[in-house]
C-alpha positions, 0 to 999 in steps of 0.5 A, spaced: 499 499 500 503 507 499 503 512 503 500 519 504 505 521 501 506 518 494 499 520 493 497 526 490 488 526 489 484 531 487 478 531 487 471 536 483 464 534 483 461 538 475 455 536 473 452 529 476 459 527 475 465 525 479 472 528 475 479 524 479 484 525 479 492 523 482 498 523 480 503 516 484 510 516 486 512 511 483 519 509 481 517 502 476 523 499 475 520 493 468 528 489 471 530 490 464 534 496 467 543 496 470 545 499 475 548 506 473 557 504 473 555 495 472 552 490 470 546 489 475 540 487 474 535 493 478 530 489 480 521 488 478 519 494 482 511 496 479 505 498 481 500 491 480 494 494 481 490 501 483 483 501 487 479 505 488 474 505 493 468 511 495 465 509 501 468 502 503 465 501 495 469 498 490 468 505 484 475 503 479 480 497 479 486 497 474 491 493 473 497 494 470 504 492 467 511 493 467 509 497 460 505 503 466 510 509 465 514 512 472 511 516 476 503 514 473 498 518 472 490 515 473 484 521 471 477 519 472 469 520 471 465 517 477 458 518 476 456 523 482 449 519 487 446 523 492 444 520 499 437 524 501 433 520 507 
């Protein structure tokens, strides 16, 4: 799980829809790059799954692989649901 400092999130509700934008600070290493000055490969280290929840319910699940860039940006729209009782 990512620490709070490694993900910046902004959400804006407008016209019955919420736009969520997230910037995730992560190196996303593929395991194919070599350390500078040596022949050793940098170990694989990338985000495999991103899950976004709202009030305990999953609104988005994304499965990522090694091809996602360093410090990935994620944006999605979610309809606003009003619970008025």
